[in-house]
C-alpha positions in Angstrom: -12.3 19.7 -17.8 -13.7 21.7 -14.9 -17.0 23.5 -15.0 -18.2 26.5 -13.2 -19.8 24.8 -10.4 -16.4 23.1 -9.6 -14.9 24.7 -6.5 -11.3 24.1 -7.7 -11.6 27.0 -10.2 -13.1 29.4 -7.9 -10.2 28.5 -5.2 -7.5 28.6 -7.8 -8.4 31.9 -9.4 -9.1 33.6 -5.9 -5.8 32.1 -4.5 -3.5 33.0 -7.4 -1.2 35.9 -7.4 -0.7 36.0 -11.1 -2.6 35.3 -14.3 -0.7 35.0 -17.5 -2.7 36.2 -20.5 -1.3 35.0 -23.9 -2.4 37.0 -26.9 -2.5 40.4 -24.7 -0.7 42.9 -26.8 -1.2 46.6 -27.9 -4.2 46.3 -29.9 -7.0 47.8 -28.1 -9.7 46.2 -29.8 -8.5 42.6 -29.1 -10.2 40.7 -26.4 -6.8 39.9 -24.8 -6.2 43.4 -24.4 -9.5 44.5 -22.9 -9.1 41.5 -20.5 -6.2 43.4 -18.7 -8.5 46.4 -18.2 -11.4 44.4 -17.1 -9.3 42.5 -14.6 -7.4 45.6 -13.4 -7.7 46.6 -9.8 -8.7 43.2 -8.5 -5.4 42.4 -6.9 -4.0 40.0 -9.5 -0.6 40.4 -10.9 -1.6 40.4 -14.9 1.2 39.1 -17.1 0.6 40.0 -20.8 2.4 37.7 -23.2 2.7 38.8 -26.9 6.0 38.1 -28.9 5.1 41.0 -31.4 4.3 43.5 -28.8 6.9 42.6 -26.3 8.5 45.6 -24.4 5.5 47.8 -24.7 2.8 48.0 -21.7 -0.8 47.8 -20.8 -2.1 49.7 -18.0 1.8 50.1 -16.7 2.0 46.3 -17.0 5.1 45.0 -19.2 4.5 42.8 -22.3 6.5 39.7 -22.3 7.6 37.8 -25.4 7.0 34.5 -23.7 6.8 32.6 -20.3 10.6 32.2 -19.7 12.3 29.3 -18.0 12.4 29.8 -14.2 8.8 31.1 -14.1 6.0 28.6 -12.8 2.4 30.1 -13.7 -0.6 29.3 -11.8 -3.1 30.3 -14.5 -2.4 30.6 -18.2 -5.4 32.0 -20.3 -5.2 31.5 -24.0 -6.5 34.3 -26.2 -5.1 32.6 -29.3 -6.2 30.8 -32.4 -6.5 27.1 -31.8 -3.1 26.0 -33.6 -1.0 28.5 -31.8 -3.1 27.4 -28.3 -2.0 23.9 -29.1 1.7 24.8 -29.7 1.8 27.0 -26.2 0.0 24.1 -24.4 2.8 21.4 -26.0 5.5 23.8 -24.8 4.1 23.9 -21.5 3.7 20.3 -21.1 7.3 19.7 -21.9 8.4 22.2 -19.4 6.5 21.1 -16.3 5.7 17.8 -14.8 1.9 17.3 -14.4 2.0 18.3 -10.6 3.2 21.7 -11.5 1.0 22.3 -14.7 -0.9 25.7 -14.4 -4.9 25.8 -14.8 -5.2 26.3 -18.4 -8.0 28.3 -19.4 -9.2 28.4 -23.1 -11.1 31.5 -23.8 -14.1 30.8 -26.4 -12.7 30.1 -30.0 -9.0 28.9 -28.7 -10.1 25.4 -28.3 -8.3 22.8 -30.3 -10.2 19.2 -29.9 -6.9 17.3 -30.1 -5.4 19.2 -27.3 -8.3 19.0 -25.2 -8.7 15.2 -25.7 -5.1 15.0 -24.5 -5.8 17.0 -21.6 -8.5 15.0 -20.6 -6.7 11.7 -20.8 -3.6 13.3 -18.7 -6.1 14.6 -16.3 -4.7 18.1 -16.5 -7.2 20.9 -15.1 -8.3 23.2 -18.1 -11.5 25.1 -18.7 -13.3 25.6 -21.7 -16.6 27.4 -22.7 -16.1 30.1 -20.2 -14.6 33.7 -20.3 -12.2 34.3 -17.3 -13.4 38.0 -17.0 -17.3 36.9 -17.0 -16.3 34.2 -14.4 -14.7 36.9 -12.2 -17.4 39.2 -12.5 -20.0 36.6 -12.0 -18.6 35.3 -8.7 -17.6 39.0 -7.8 -14.0 37.6 -7.3 -10.5 39.4 -6.3 -7.4 37.9 -5.5 -6.4 37.3 -2.1 -2.9 38.0 -2.8 -2.7 41.7 -3.4 -0.5 43.2 -6.4 2.1 45.2 -4.6 5.1 45.8 -7.3 4.4 48.5 -9.7 8.0 48.8 -10.9 9.2 46.7 -14.2 12.4 46.5 -16.1 13.3 46.9 -19.8 16.8 46.1 -21.7 17.2 47.1 -25.3 19.8 47.4 -27.5 21.6 51.0 -27.5 20.2 53.3 -30.3 23.9 54.3 -30.8 24.9 51.2 -32.3 27.9 50.7 -30.0 27.2 47.3 -28.8 26.1 48.5 -25.4 22.6 47.9 -24.0 20.2 50.3 -22.1 18.6 49.1 -18.6 15.5 51.1 -17.9 13.1 51.1 -14.8 9.4 51.9 -15.4 6.6 52.5 -13.0 2.8 51.6 -13.2 2.0 55.2 -14.7 4.3 54.4 -17.5 2.8 54.1 -20.9 5.4 52.5 -23.1 5.3 51.4 -26.7 7.3 48.3 -28.1 10.9 49.5 -28.3 12.4 50.4 -32.0 15.6 48.7 -30.7 16.3 45.1 -30.0 14.4 43.8 -27.0 16.7 42.0 -25.0 14.8 41.3 -21.7 11.5 42.6 -20.2 9.9 41.8 -16.9 8.7 42.6 -13.3 10.4 42.4 -10.1 9.0 38.8 -9.7 10.6 37.9 -13.3 13.9 39.3 -12.2 13.7 37.0 -9.0 12.8 33.9 -11.0 13.6 34.0 -14.6 16.5 31.8 -15.8 17.2 34.1 -18.7 20.7 35.3 -18.9 19.9 39.0 -18.1 18.0 38.6 -14.8 20.6 36.4 -13.8 23.3 39.0 -14.6 21.3 41.6 -12.5 21.1 39.3 -9.5 24.7 38.7 -9.6 25.6 42.4 -9.2 23.5 43.0 -6.3 25.4 44.1 -3.6 25.1 42.5 0.2 23.7 45.7 1.6 20.7 46.1 -1.0 17.6 44.6 -2.0 17.2 43.1 -5.7 14.9 46.1 -6.3 17.5 48.8 -4.9 20.2 46.8 -7.2 17.8 47.1 -10.4 17.2 50.9 -9.8 20.8 51.5 -9.2 21.7 50.0 -12.5 19.4 52.0 -14.8 21.1 53.4 -17.5 23.7 52.2 -20.2 25.0 48.4 -19.6 28.3 47.0 -21.2 
């Protein structure tokens, strides 16, 4: 367990490009949703995770249903009930070797004693008894990695019921509600580059030799067979 005075916390938060926030959905009254607003504009790529609200957006950032295979997070923040946080931690421990485990940040109220004991025994870095927003504000922190990508991508089932899919491109100015049609995939350019989900792998395969992945993703916008 790391404490506020430990330099590893400061350095990890400052040097990370992304912060994955579990529990951040569309409900504006929830602390996880407000955390996106509080951390906005400080340079981090903020990644909201909420299975029920996936496909919507918070401040133009897409809500994902989960952390997909191929994505290696640096910081995972838990705005979850203890049992749900326990399940999420166990999934991460199965996926990643100890050397690749992200910094696990348990917001007050998400701590599970059994999980904390297990993390201490495994010497996995984690934070309790502190709020990441207050930590950032207290230390006047900003990311050294500036957030640059503002486009994100959404694939849903066609509303026509014809078996096709629709690939959409959205910008940071977009305010998007969770889709009524079945969500097939959602993510930004970083997700598109790294995710092992079938859809980003397919999009990557359609890239022409003379175009970037971003150009390919924009070219393909519209109905997909």
